[in-house]
N, C-alpha and C positions, 0 to 999 in steps of 0.2 A: 291719530290720537291713540295713546296706549290703552290697553285693556284695563278695566277696573279690577284691582286685586281681590275685591270682595264680590265680584260678579258671580252670580249663581248661589251665593250664600242666602240663607233665610233672612238675615238682616244685612241688606246691601250697603247701608251707610251708617257706620257707628257714630256716636256723638262727637261733634267737632271735626269729623273726618279723620280722626286719629285712630290707631289700632284699638280694637276692643279692649276695654279695661284701663285705658289711659286716664280717663276722668277719675275712676276709682283710685288709681295709683296716685294722682295728684292730690286728691282729698286726703288719702292716708298719709302721704308725706307731710302735708300741712299739719295734720293732727299730731304726728310724731314730733315735728319741729316745735309745736307749741308746748307739748308736755315736757320735752327735753329742756327747753328754755326755762320753763317755770321751775323745774327741779334743779337746774344748774344755778339759778338765782338764789335758791334757798328760801323761797317764799314761805313764811310760816303759815300763811292762810291756806296753802294748798291742801286740798281734800276737805277743807272746812266749809267752803261755800258751795252752794248747789251747782253753779256753773262750772266750778272746778271738778266736781264729781262727774259732771256730764262729759268733760274732756277725757277723763280716765275710762269711763264706760264706753265711749265712742272708740277710744284707742283699742280696747280689748276686743270689741266687735270687729274692727278693721283687721286686727292681728289674726283673728280666727279665719278671716277670708284668705289670707296669704299663707298661713301655716297649717292648714288642714286640707285634706283631700276633698276635691269638689267633683271629681268625675266618677260616675258609677262604675264604668268599665275602662280600664287602661288599654287603649287601642294601640296596636302596632302602627308605626309611622305610615306605612303603605295603605293600611286600611283606613286610617283617619284621613289621609289625603284623598282617597277615593270617595269617601263620604262627603268631604268638602266639595270636590268637583261635581258631585251629584246634587249638591244643594241640600243634603240631609242635615248637616250640622254647619255651624258658622266656621269660616276660615279662622284658624288660630294664628294671631300675630302677637308679638311681644308688646306690652304696654309701653307707650312713650318712645317707641322705636329702639328700646334698649335691649341688651342681651338678655337671654332667659334667666330668670331668678334674680334680676338686678334689684327689684324692689325689696325682696327678702334680704338681700345683702345690705342694702341701704339701712333697713330697719335695724338689723343686728349691729351694724357698725355704729349707728346713732346711739343706741343704748350701751354698746360696749365703750364708746368714747365717753359717754356720760359717766359710766361707772369708773373709768380711769380718772376723769376730771375730779369727781367727788373723792376718790381715794387720795389723789394728790393734794386736795384741799383739806383732807382729814375729816370729810363729812360723809363718807360712805356709810357710816353707821347711823345716820339720821333716820328716824323711824319711818317717815313716809317714803323716802328714796329707797331705803333698804327693802321695805315691804314690796313696793312696786317692781323694783329690779329683780327681786327674788321670784315674784310671781311670773313676770315675763320670762325670766331665765328658765324656769321650770317648764313653761309652755313651749319655748323655742327648743329646749333640750329634747323634750318628747317628740316634737316634730322632726328634729334632726335624726333621732334614732329611728323613727318610722321611715324616713327617707333612705337611710342606710339599709334598713331591712328590705325595702322595696328593691333597691339595687342588687342586694345580695340574692334575693329570690327571683330575680327577673327571669332567668332561664331555668328555674327549678320548679318542680311540682310542690306546691305549698300544702302542708297538712293543716289540721285544725290547730287552734290556739294551744291545746294541751294543758298540762298541769301548770306551766309557768304563767300562761295567760290567766288561768283561773285564780292562781295565787295572787297575781297583781291586782285583779279585780276585787278579790276579797279584802286585800289590805287597804285599798282605796276606800271601799265602802265602809269598812270597819272604822277607819280613821275619821271619815266624814261624820259617821254616826256619833262617834265619841264627842265631837264638838257640836253636833246639831241637837242632840237630846237636851243638853243644858239650855240651849237657846229656846227650845219649845217650852221648857219649864221656867223660863225667865231667870235662869241661874248661870248666865254666861260668865260671871266673874269667878266661878269655881275653878276654871282652867286658866293657866297663864296664856297670854297672847301668842306665845311661841307655838302652842298646840294648834291654834286657829290658822296661823301662817303655814304651818307644816301640812295641815289637812287640805287647805285650799291649794297649796302648791302641788301636792300629790294629785289632786283632782285635775289641775291644769296640765300637769305632765301627762296624765292618762288621756286627756282630751287631745293633746298634741300628738301623742304616739299612735293614735287610731286612724 
């Protein structure tokens, strides 16, 4: 009998016997498929009903799981393997037995394909579709820039965020406050919707890039 690949891990048997994260991956792909299908159909009621809003909220939460850093310390492969052998941390396996980063690629391709489809149909400017795709695009772009930065600094001594990081933080905070203050005063109509989309997009970009 072959040895169990999870033997010695704190969690010796992940859900359904699949690699850790497979169930989350399946759930996320189902949510992505539902949202993409609804937007491709052009349902006018999308975003109007409570259960439709729940799909969007769930999608954003799932996206944050796949496009933000979840490890406190980035361990070298040898150190991580040793900790796995000692049972200190769970053995890391790719969800659904797929290559690394496959779920991220599926998500990006799904919404990229949706954007192309809507563009071909002349519906890319639809309010709901454009808003959601813009928000997701800002978040994914920020995550992509963060990933490139991690690869660039992998073998370098990293310094503090410096002036550029401070400037970015101040810009995001200022833009969000510009649209938040009228909300507190119940005067949200004083600013065009474009300002709200820009502010929230900048915030999502900042979240993704950290």
